[in-house]
VOLUM-759067 format. One record per residue (C-alpha): x negated, z, y; residue in one letter. Coordinates in steps of 0.02 Angstrom, whole numbers, always signed. Each point is the difference from the previous one (the first is absolute). Layout:
REM VOLUM-759067
X|Z|Y|A
...
END
This chain:
REM VOLUM-759067
-5|+12|-5|X
-43|-47|+182|X
+45|+176|+60|X
-103|+81|-131|X
-155|-105|+50|X
+29|+55|+178|X
+29|+173|-67|X
-182|-8|-78|X
-65|-54|+168|X
+69|+150|+82|X
-77|+106|-132|X
-170|-73|+41|X
+11|+15|+188|X
+73|+179|-17|X
-124|+84|-124|X
-143|-125|+6|X
-101|-51|-158|X
-97|+159|-42|X
-42|+37|-177|X
+126|+143|-17|X
+151|-108|+50|X
-70|-140|-115|X
-1|+122|-146|X
+167|+60|+30|X
+68|-187|+19|X
-82|-47|-161|X
+58|+153|-99|X
+185|-34|+57|X
-27|-173|-44|X
-59|+36|-176|X
+152|+119|-28|X
+126|-130|+62|X
-80|-117|-119|X
+20|+118|-153|X
+184|+18|+58|X
+39|-175|+23|X
-106|-81|-145|X
-18|+147|-125|X
+61|-23|-179|X
+4|+177|-59|X
+143|+104|+67|X
-97|+166|+9|X
-135|-82|+88|X
+112|-70|+137|X
+84|+165|+24|X
-161|+98|+18|X
-45|-133|+131|X
+154|+42|+95|X
-39|+184|-6|X
-168|-33|+59|X
+63|-113|+134|X
+121|+127|+65|X
-123|+135|+10|X
-131|-105|+108|X
+135|-60|+108|X
+61|+169|+28|X
-178|+75|+54|X
-89|-143|+72|X
+37|-100|+175|X
-90|-144|-44|X
+84|-17|-167|X
+161|+4|+83|X
-36|-140|+108|X
-72|-98|-135|X
+149|+35|-109|X
+103|-64|+140|X
-90|-173|+2|X
-6|-26|-185|X
+113|+121|-99|X
+171|-8|+75|X
+45|-172|-93|X
-65|+66|-154|X
+102|+160|-2|X
+155|-93|+62|X
-17|-106|-156|X
-14|+144|-113|X
+169|+73|+72|X
+77|-173|-21|X
-45|-39|-171|X
-46|+155|-95|X
+165|+110|+23|X
-5|+51|-179|X
-168|+80|+23|X
+57|+155|+89|X
-173|+68|+11|X
-71|-143|+81|X
+129|-6|+125|X
-14|+178|+39|X
-178|-27|+27|X
+21|-150|+109|X
+125|+90|+123|X
-114|+152|+12|X
-140|-113|+40|X
+112|-79|+135|X
+40|+175|+69|X
-186|+43|+14|X
-44|-162|+88|X
+141|+39|+132|X
-51|+178|+29|X
-123|+45|+145|X
-157|+86|-52|X
-2|+153|+120|X
-190|+35|-37|X
-51|-169|+44|X
-52|-32|+176|X
+33|-164|+90|X
-110|-66|+124|X
+82|-76|+158|X
-18|-187|-63|X
+64|+47|-177|X
+185|-34|-63|X
+79|+122|-116|X
+5|-83|-166|X
+169|+83|-45|X
+80|-83|+130|X
-69|-165|-36|X
+57|+12|-177|X
+176|+49|+61|X
+9|-148|+107|X
-55|-112|-135|X
+117|+72|-128|X
+153|-1|+115|X
-28|-178|+65|X
+108|-84|-155|X
+178|+43|-17|X
-27|-37|-183|X
-113|+153|-19|X
+129|+114|+71|X
+129|-67|-114|X
-119|+16|-148|X
-22|+190|+44|X
+189|+32|+28|X
+29|-77|-174|X
-105|+137|-79|X
+116|+132|+59|X
+115|-55|-141|X
-128|+43|-143|X
+28|+137|-107|X
-172|+92|+22|X
-4|+140|+128|X
-184|-32|+54|X
+39|-173|+39|X
+145|+31|+109|X
-86|+146|+82|X
-170|-104|+40|X
+111|-147|+58|X
+88|+120|+133|X
-171|+55|+49|X
-64|-179|+35|X
+151|-49|+91|X
-20|+163|+114|X
-189|-41|+27|X
+60|-175|+58|X
+134|+52|+118|X
-113|+117|+90|X
-123|-134|+28|X
+121|-148|+45|X
+176|+71|+15|X
+76|-151|+86|X
-74|-126|-129|X
+73|+110|-137|X
+166|+25|+71|X
+30|-185|+20|X
-65|-37|-185|X
+117|+126|-76|X
+153|-54|+99|X
-53|-180|-69|X
+4|+48|-170|X
+169|+22|-93|X
+60|+171|-39|X
-170|+68|+67|X
+73|+148|+96|X
+122|+29|-139|X
-142|+28|-128|X
-75|+123|+114|X
+161|+95|+22|X
+9|+6|-187|X
-168|+95|-2|X
+99|+151|+92|X
+98|+39|-155|X
-173|+0|-108|X
-102|+142|-54|X
-43|+120|+139|X
-188|-63|+27|X
+62|-184|+2|X
+149|+48|+126|X
-119|+85|+115|X
-113|-158|+7|X
+154|-112|+30|X
+61|+111|+138|X
-166|+1|+80|X
-11|-195|-7|X
+181|-14|+75|X
-44|+110|+144|X
-141|-130|+48|X
+114|-146|-38|X
+149|+52|+104|X
-99|+25|+164|X
+64|-121|+127|X
+76|-105|-135|X
+187|-26|+34|X
+32|-107|-141|X
-82|+110|-128|X
+88|+149|+71|X
+164|-90|-23|X
-38|-39|-187|X
-57|+176|-30|X
+166|+61|+61|X
+96|-127|-107|X
-91|+59|-151|X
+70|+166|+22|X
-143|+68|+109|X
+85|+150|+77|X
+75|+65|-173|X
-172|+0|-76|X
-86|+79|+142|X
+105|+135|+9|X
+8|+22|-189|X
-191|+13|-3|X
-6|+129|+146|X
+131|+109|-86|X
-106|-6|-166|X
-152|+56|+98|X
+80|+145|+84|X
+46|-58|+179|X
-91|+53|+145|X
-93|+127|-117|X
-72|-141|-109|X
-175|-81|+15|X
-65|-165|+75|X
+131|-103|-101|X
+136|+66|+111|X
-109|-53|+146|X
-19|-181|-70|X
+194|-2|-27|X
+24|+42|+172|X
-128|-120|+69|X
+89|-133|-95|X
+168|+55|+61|X
-58|-4|+181|X
-72|-172|-24|X
+160|-60|-58|X
+107|+81|+149|X
-120|-34|+136|X
+81|-124|+126|X
+120|-65|-127|X
+170|+33|+46|X
+82|-88|-161|X
-94|+118|-121|X
+47|+161|+109|X
+179|-54|-2|X
-9|-35|-186|X
-79|+170|-32|X
+140|+87|+113|X
+143|-93|-90|X
-66|+13|-182|X
-108|+150|-46|X
+34|+109|+168|X
-123|+104|+84|X
+31|+152|-98|X
-170|-34|-110|X
-99|-6|+152|X
+72|+157|+86|X
-12|+101|-165|X
-202|-25|+25|X
+2|+111|+152|X
+85|+138|-92|X
-108|+150|-15|X
-8|+74|-177|X
-47|+174|-47|X
-22|+160|+111|X
-181|-21|+40|X
+10|-170|+80|X
-179|-43|-51|X
-59|-161|+89|X
-154|-76|-89|X
-88|-139|+71|X
+83|-133|-104|X
+175|+79|+29|X
-39|-17|+192|X
-37|-168|-19|X
+158|-41|-110|X
+103|+83|+146|X
-85|-92|+128|X
+46|-172|-98|X
+174|+55|-23|X
+16|+29|+190|X
-76|-158|+33|X
+137|-81|-110|X
+121|+91|+105|X
-79|-68|+164|X
+18|-184|-69|X
+187|+28|-34|X
+31|+81|+182|X
-120|-97|+119|X
+55|-149|+84|X
-64|-173|-31|X
-153|-49|+102|X
+95|-109|+110|X
+169|+81|+17|X
+43|+141|+124|X
+30|+168|-46|X
+183|+29|-26|X
+42|-185|-27|X
-79|-13|-181|X
+177|+2|-110|X
-100|+31|-169|X
-105|+149|+83|X
+152|+80|+68|X
+99|-19|-164|X
-152|+67|-95|X
-10|+157|+120|X
+182|+34|-22|X
-5|-10|-192|X
-162|+106|-5|X
+77|+133|+103|X
+160|+11|-100|X
-106|+19|-146|X
-75|+153|+79|X
-166|-69|+46|X
-2|+100|+159|X
+3|+173|-100|X
-158|-47|-102|X
-84|-64|+158|X
+35|+157|+93|X
-63|+112|-146|X
-167|-106|-11|X
-32|-16|+187|X
+67|+162|+68|X
+33|+138|-122|X
-150|-35|-119|X
-131|+60|+114|X
-113|+16|-155|X
+0|-184|-34|X
-141|-112|+60|X
+2|-53|+173|X
-5|-173|-34|X
+155|+7|-98|X
+88|+109|+142|X
-40|-126|+123|X
+52|-146|-90|X
+174|+87|-43|X
+26|+39|+178|X
-40|-180|+56|X
+129|-59|-129|X
+134|+119|+69|X
-36|-82|+175|X
+18|-171|-77|X
+171|+48|-94|X
+89|+49|+171|X
-70|-124|+105|X
+155|-67|+93|X
+111|+53|-136|X
+141|+108|+64|X
+62|+56|-175|X
-175|+61|-48|X
-36|+77|+167|X
+168|+106|-21|X
-59|+37|-172|X
-156|+72|+54|X
+69|+92|+131|X
+117|+97|-115|X
-142|+33|-128|X
-53|+196|-12|X
-149|+60|-95|X
-54|+155|-78|X
+103|+137|-90|X
+121|+122|+64|X
-18|+104|+98|X
-151|-97|+68|X
+75|-169|+39|X
-24|-111|+153|X
+40|-180|+47|X
-128|-136|-72|X
-46|-59|+185|X
-51|+184|+41|X
-112|-12|-157|X
-79|-156|+45|X
-32|+59|+186|X
-89|+147|-69|X
-120|-114|-99|X
-30|-91|+165|X
-45|+169|+91|X
-99|+80|-146|X
-90|-136|-107|X
-189|-17|+15|X
+14|-185|-59|X
+11|-129|+141|X
+81|-126|-126|X
+131|+113|-46|X
+49|+38|+183|X
+8|-187|+35|X
+116|-30|-158|X
+109|+147|+44|X
+7|-52|+183|X
+49|-170|-75|X
+166|+71|-71|X
+47|+65|+169|X
-40|-170|+85|X
+125|-91|-124|X
+128|+139|+15|X
+13|-20|+184|X
-9|-181|+26|X
+161|-78|+45|X
+71|+177|-53|X
+72|+72|+173|X
+116|+118|-97|X
-142|+69|-101|X
-110|+20|+149|X
+141|+104|+104|X
+19|+106|-160|X
-179|+41|-5|X
-16|+13|+185|X
+146|+123|+5|X
-98|+129|-85|X
-138|+1|+140|X
+15|+178|+32|X
-143|+112|+46|X
-42|+153|-103|X
-7|+173|+79|X
-157|+46|+78|X
-55|+111|-139|X
+13|-161|-128|X
-98|-109|+122|X
-163|+62|-57|X
+40|+19|-174|X
-99|-79|-149|X
+71|-163|-80|X
+44|+101|-160|X
+132|+85|+103|X
+102|-164|+38|X
+100|+3|-174|X
+165|+59|+82|X
-22|-109|+155|X
+106|-139|+43|X
-80|-180|+16|X
-8|+1|+177|X
-61|+174|+15|X
-141|-39|-128|X
-44|-154|+97|X
-7|+96|+165|X
-102|+136|-94|X
-130|-133|-55|X
-12|-74|+183|X
-55|+168|+64|X
-104|+64|-129|X
-147|-43|+94|X
+38|+149|+126|X
-70|+122|-135|X
-147|-84|-78|X
-46|-144|+105|X
+32|-131|-134|X
+82|-155|+67|X
+4|-88|-159|X
+164|+78|-50|X
+74|-38|+172|X
-49|-183|-11|X
+87|-21|-175|X
+156|+85|+76|X
-6|-109|+149|X
-1|-156|-109|X
+162|+61|-91|X
+71|+32|+171|X
-31|-172|+59|X
+96|-63|-154|X
+155|+106|+59|X
-9|-66|+174|X
-31|-184|-29|X
+141|-108|+71|X
+118|+143|+25|X
+41|+61|+177|X
+108|+148|-52|X
-142|+77|-116|X
-133|-21|+142|X
+126|+87|+131|X
+25|+132|-137|X
-199|+23|-9|X
-8|+19|+189|X
+116|+141|-3|X
-117|+102|-126|X
-89|+131|+97|X
-140|+99|-90|X
-45|+180|+19|X
-108|+53|+142|X
-181|-6|+1|X
-147|+79|+98|X
-24|-154|+88|X
+193|-28|+50|X
-1|+180|+77|X
+149|+62|-100|X
+118|-155|+21|X
+71|-107|-138|X
-93|-163|-19|X
+70|-170|-45|X
-56|-80|-159|X
-51|-157|+84|X
-116|+108|+113|X
-72|+86|-148|X
-43|-159|-85|X
-97|-68|+161|X
-94|+170|+6|X
-48|-19|-184|X
-47|-180|+43|X
-127|+65|+136|X
-66|+140|-128|X
-40|-131|-125|X
-88|-98|+127|X
-104|+147|+55|X
-36|+40|-187|X
-46|-178|-37|X
-108|-28|+146|X
-74|+177|+14|X
-196|-18|+29|X
+17|-179|-27|X
+32|+22|-183|X
+142|-8|-122|X
+64|+155|-71|X
+34|-80|-160|X
+67|-158|-83|X
+175|+66|-12|X
+7|+17|+195|X
-28|-183|+24|X
+191|-49|-38|X
+90|+152|+87|X
+2|-74|+173|X
+66|-164|-61|X
+137|+73|-99|X
+54|+115|+152|X
-3|-156|+106|X
+102|-96|-120|X
+135|+139|+11|X
+0|+6|+187|X
+11|-196|+14|X
+149|-12|-123|X
+80|+140|+98|X
-6|-82|+173|X
+59|-170|-67|X
+165|-47|+86|X
+19|+177|+44|X
-4|+39|+192|X
+46|+187|-23|X
-154|+14|-120|X
-108|-80|+148|X
+69|+118|+127|X
-37|+153|-108|X
-186|-71|-35|X
-14|-21|+188|X
+59|+170|+48|X
-172|+73|-32|X
-116|-93|+122|X
-163|+39|-101|X
+51|-115|-138|X
-25|-157|+96|X
-167|+67|+66|X
-52|+28|-184|X
+55|-180|-54|X
-98|-69|+142|X
-148|+103|-58|X
+22|-53|-188|X
-4|-178|+48|X
-168|+24|+77|X
-65|+108|-136|X
-143|-93|-93|X
-15|+122|-146|X
+188|-38|-49|X
+29|-136|-118|X
+59|-179|+57|X
+168|+30|-86|X
+21|+164|+97|X
-37|-76|+172|X
+121|-141|-43|X
+140|+102|-58|X
-20|+114|+154|X
+19|-160|+111|X
+151|-43|-92|X
+72|+171|+41|X
-47|-5|+174|X
+84|-171|+7|X
+157|+69|-80|X
+19|+127|+147|X
+5|-154|+121|X
+109|-102|-120|X
+137|+114|-28|X
-9|+103|+154|X
+160|+46|+98|X
-72|+135|+102|X
+24|-8|+194|X
-113|+134|+59|X
-161|-49|+77|X
-157|-14|-109|X
+103|+12|-166|X
+87|-171|+22|X
-66|-163|-77|X
-77|-50|+161|X
-105|+155|+6|X
-59|-11|-177|X
-55|-176|+28|X
-88|+59|+155|X
-89|+142|-92|X
-65|-121|-129|X
-66|-130|+124|X
-95|+137|+100|X
-84|+76|-143|X
-42|-106|-151|X
+60|-154|+90|X
+121|-125|-69|X
-133|-115|-73|X
-73|+150|-100|X
+179|+54|-46|X
+50|-165|-83|X
-164|-20|-84|X
+41|+157|-105|X
+144|-108|-69|X
-111|-149|-47|X
-131|+116|-82|X
+134|+94|-95|X
+68|-170|-64|X
-167|-44|-69|X
-9|+144|-119|X
+41|-7|-176|X
+156|+102|+21|X
+85|-118|+115|X
-89|-177|-27|X
+73|-11|-183|X
+191|-3|-29|X
-17|+115|-150|X
+100|-20|-146|X
+29|+143|-114|X
-147|+17|-106|X
+26|-23|-197|X
-95|+100|-112|X
-118|-100|-120|X
+84|-18|-172|X
-83|+122|-120|X
-89|-60|-152|X
-118|+77|-122|X
-145|-10|+116|X
+89|+68|+154|X
+91|+135|-92|X
-165|+73|-67|X
-45|+69|+169|X
+173|+70|+43|X
-65|+163|+72|X
-65|-110|+153|X
+176|-58|+44|X
+39|+138|+119|X
-73|-52|+169|X
-152|-102|-38|X
+107|-152|-33|X
+55|-21|+181|X
-163|+74|+76|X
-103|-130|-89|X
+121|-154|+43|X
+2|+43|+193|X
-171|+78|+27|X
-83|-165|+45|X
+147|-52|+116|X
+58|+155|+86|X
-151|+15|+125|X
+35|+167|+83|X
+182|+20|-55|X
+48|+117|-136|X
+54|-85|-157|X
+170|+106|-5|X
+43|-96|+158|X
+15|-166|-91|X
+143|+86|-107|X
+81|+107|+147|X
+1|-145|+126|X
+116|-119|-101|X
+58|-178|+49|X
+163|+71|+93|X
-109|+106|+111|X
-128|-136|+39|X
+143|-112|+44|X
+66|+139|+125|X
-171|+11|+74|X
-25|-197|+18|X
+178|-8|+82|X
-41|+139|+113|X
-156|-86|+60|X
+98|-152|+59|X
+137|+90|+80|X
-131|+118|+97|X
-90|-150|+76|X
+162|-76|+53|X
+60|+162|+82|X
-164|+18|+88|X
+17|-179|+63|X
+172|+35|+63|X
-63|+161|+96|X
-140|-100|+85|X
+114|-144|+42|X
+118|+129|+88|X
-98|+145|+58|X
+105|+151|+47|X
+146|-120|+30|X
+167|+46|-79|X
+17|-178|-66|X
+125|-10|-151|X
-77|-48|-156|X
+75|-143|-96|X
-15|+30|-186|X
+168|-79|-19|X
-67|-167|+44|X
-121|+3|-145|X
+129|+14|-128|X
+103|-137|-63|X
+183|-2|+55|X
+141|-18|-117|X
+52|-170|-24|X
-157|-69|+81|X
-88|-144|-92|X
-187|+15|-51|X
-46|-142|+126|X
+91|+81|+150|X
-90|+162|-56|X
-163|-67|+7|X
+30|-100|+157|X
+53|+160|+90|X
-152|+95|-65|X
-114|-137|+68|X
+79|+5|+172|X
-18|+193|+9|X
-182|-1|-52|X
-39|-138|+118|X
+89|+101|+136|X
-114|+146|-46|X
-157|-96|+5|X
+41|-68|+169|X
+28|+186|+67|X
-159|+46|-78|X
-99|-146|+75|X
+74|+46|+170|X
-42|+181|-12|X
-178|-44|-57|X
-13|-114|+156|X
+55|+138|+124|X
-123|+125|-97|X
-139|-122|+21|X
+28|-22|+183|X
+24|+179|+23|X
-176|+33|-67|X
-79|-141|+108|X
+80|+99|+154|X
-73|+157|-66|X
-165|-81|-15|X
+1|-65|+176|X
+56|+160|+83|X
-133|+99|-101|X
+129|+108|-76|X
-50|+91|-166|X
+114|-2|-152|X
-8|+185|-17|X
+89|+22|+174|X
+154|-66|-89|X
+58|+160|-102|X
+190|-23|+4|X
+2|-126|-132|X
-112|-68|-155|X
-149|-101|+43|X
+15|-174|+57|X
-143|-46|-119|X
+100|+68|-148|X
+153|-85|+60|X
-79|-171|+23|X
-91|+22|-182|X
+154|+56|-68|X
+111|-133|+59|X
-117|-141|-48|X
-7|+62|-169|X
+195|+13|-2|X
+7|-172|+68|X
-106|-76|-138|X
+105|+98|-128|X
+163|-69|+77|X
-62|-169|-4|X
-48|+26|-191|X
+174|+64|-35|X
+70|-159|+94|X
-95|-113|-118|X
+71|+99|-146|X
+174|-20|+61|X
-37|-186|+22|X
-63|-8|-167|X
+151|+97|-76|X
+121|-120|+104|X
-83|-158|-87|X
+11|+75|-172|X
+187|+44|+31|X
+27|-167|+55|X
-81|-66|-154|X
+111|+112|-112|X
+156|-59|+91|X
-40|-182|-28|X
-44|+33|-178|X
+166|+97|-27|X
+97|-136|+95|X
-78|-134|-121|X
+43|+113|-149|X
+175|+20|+56|X
+23|-188|+25|X
-71|-21|-181|X
+123|+123|-73|X
+138|-74|+94|X
-26|-176|-75|X
-24|+78|-169|X
+173|+92|+27|X
+81|-161|+54|X
-65|-92|-165|X
+72|+151|-101|X
+161|-13|+85|X
+16|-193|-36|X
-30|+27|-183|X
+115|+140|-2|X
+138|-109|+75|X
-38|-136|-131|X
+16|+129|-138|X
+166|+53|+69|X
+55|-190|+1|X
-44|-22|-176|X
+71|+160|-52|X
+170|-50|+89|X
+3|-164|-96|X
-33|+78|-161|X
+139|+116|+25|X
+118|-141|+44|X
-48|-94|-151|X
+25|+158|-116|X
+173|+23|+83|X
+49|-181|-34|X
-54|+8|-185|X
+100|+165|-21|X
+156|-68|+75|X
-5|-169|-95|X
-60|-107|+130|X
-52|-175|+2|X
-137|+29|-137|X
+96|+64|-151|X
-59|+89|-146|X
-44|-102|-148|X
+122|-2|-154|X
-101|+96|-130|X
+141|-15|-137|X
+10|-191|+27|X
-192|-19|-10|X
-2|+104|-157|X
+139|-100|-80|X
-85|-167|+40|X
-160|+71|-80|X
+97|+52|-153|X
+71|-167|-22|X
-161|-89|+10|X
-82|+115|-122|X
+152|-36|-121|X
-19|-193|+20|X
-191|+20|-45|X
+35|+119|-152|X
+141|-130|-55|X
-119|-142|+4|X
-132|+99|-103|X
+125|+48|-125|X
+62|-176|-22|X
-186|-57|-32|X
-18|+130|-128|X
+156|-47|-99|X
-51|-180|-4|X
-167|+55|-74|X
+90|+127|-130|X
+107|-159|-49|X
-146|-106|-36|X
-77|+137|-101|X
+150|+20|-105|X
+22|-178|-34|X
-183|+7|-59|X
+41|+144|-121|X
+144|-79|-67|X
-90|-167|-53|X
-133|+114|-79|X
+124|+101|-104|X
+71|-173|-65|X
-168|-65|-40|X
-39|+160|-100|X
+160|+1|-91|X
-36|-191|-51|X
-169|+66|-69|X
+98|+140|-109|X
-49|+146|+105|X
+113|+151|+30|X
+20|+4|+190|X
+94|+161|+14|X
-135|+85|-94|X
-144|-69|+106|X
+95|+46|+157|X
-1|+179|-55|X
-115|+113|+107|X
-49|-151|+110|X
+70|+87|+153|X
-108|+162|-41|X
-160|-105|-38|X
+19|-105|+159|X
+30|+160|+112|X
-178|+59|-14|X
-90|-154|+49|X
+107|-27|+134|X
-30|+180|+68|X
-190|-40|-27|X
+21|-154|+94|X
+87|+82|+142|X
-133|+141|+5|X
-142|-131|+9|X
+95|-93|+140|X
-1|+163|+91|X
-191|+39|-27|X
-28|-184|+71|X
+107|+32|+144|X
END
């Protein structure tokens, strides 16, 4: 073969022509010659044993075997099926040639022989068909080694082997039959199927069609469920491969076998609840199966995936929530990795699913009399856990619970009642009898006693979920007043002011002496800023409360210029300042929007202020529109190091991307919050332009002109927007010209800019107006492009409408013609029924005519027959007369003639029938 010749060339180039390689090549060649051309069976078998031994131990022999031996071994498998020992040796030799030698070190320019042998063997579909045919042999070791060969091939060339097996009739069916074989063979077939079903939808469908679900659950039950060994893990890996992104298979599982076998794997048996490493991996694999069933498709929005919503409904009906709460909340002796994944599954289970949200809200945990709502227990995990990943997953539950659930938010916010002063400084262990809101406020104020702001930051994250997109909850939180502190001189302090104070404390802790006070403090400021930003969105009352304390603005201005703060912290502080101008309804001097913008322009400057937005947008947290990260599928290799699943996974994945941001922020700053910040940035810029366009003037804002009116077409709406923006551009240009002339007059008169203290600096005005003019021009271009796009869409839809109209007309014509034909047929049927112009034929007359013709024909035939009989009778009479003349007794001769002549006539009839 040409390929073998080129393969030998590769051998020479890779390993050279040294003596050791030549010796191995010649030794392998001699062994192959004995196998191929030997005459004694025992000698050929011994040669096969020696070949297997040398290939299993020597890398050069592996390579030489690939170049010369594979055709010889394949001929043995084809032609010597009866010699079981030779077939076993041949298969074992192939396994050895496909197994990498760990002790052999390859140089940079060397190729691994096992991979080259696998490539050579899997090139031909006939070779794979030959191996699959060996699975039908009776010998145990033949089937066992065949499965090992296929497993080695699929690990080296998965795509090629998948295509080959699909091309072979009943290829997957033979492998599925092996699941019902002896235990060792079953386990090997199971491992092979886990490789074959990865990203192979056709193979997945065939496996399910061949009863894959039933066989998988049967094997897991025989192995002891989640308490079983690695075989259970392989079954779960195979099950996950079948279900991953495959809606048809998920539907078939739900409607046939059901979800009960999966849920039963999560049941904790016994009283000790021992979690071995293998049991932990099995539970994680089961939770991955649950996640595949409840997670939305990669291109489907959460809440709109019908299959996912149905799966979640059925799973909760089958009491899955109880098992997840036991694993993630009540079983604090369970491994952290299991608790984290269970909590995340609870969050996915209730995401935008009202019934499941209500089900979780109604759950209570514990035993009498120590029972409490499940949400209280989850909040306690957030406040107490030492694992950052566990906090993130528990916080994820509250995010999904509050999202688009205003009634649930109101229910939780209604419990925001501060505890008495004696309980304010109580340790966390004393919060068992507190309500949800009281426990949350207790966590927010824990730093008063021990100075640890991490618990405060976690509680702030939960509070931000309660307040997001809910004005009533924001106003309820504004009315919460905490007990007096030494700084407040005995007067109650609003919750918002306490949060700002903690923000300042975190800043001083992080920047004290120019050094950070610990890695955990790097995210505290950002999480408190997130709470304040969400609190102020669309809530002028919250902005007024924030501005009631004048030092708040001063602190934010200082935070903007604090170089020790992270880029994200400075950017969020800029957004918070912008909200104070965007949603400001205050009238008092210094607290209104003009005063806020004036303060910003005087200290950091507008250029520096807007630069904070640009810098924050370039960070990893805001530059990428994050999608919920999916955990990597568990396999044997990944499951072996399950003790590192806790926090190292996310830390490692984000370490090279986060720069100075804490990795926990990547999970807490979800896509919805990033979208809020991006939207606020644009609105703040527009608000600043409006303020500078009408300084200190009580000019009415026209946000209504920017909204599409009812009944207004897209074209009219775009034209009105275009005219509005052009008008704004003209006003800005006019103001820019007036400011430029004013600056020239100041230069001519020798006046200094600092002499004008009653308004912002003219230089800042010119710079800002020029920048905003450029932005307005860009927006104008964007609107023009949108207009062109809309016009194209209108033209396309118009053409489509005309096409559909013509098709409808042709269908109408065809329908009319069918109606006419139907009417004509009805008329004909009616006339026939009533004896019209076309009478029914007279059947009796036709029968009589046919009968008459038949009688005439039969009568003619009968006359012919009578004539023949008359002729024969005359012959008989003449013969009788002649016999009488000769003296013979005619009557005696005629006796028995009728009987004698009957047999020959019958024989003649039989012969005639045979001839016919």
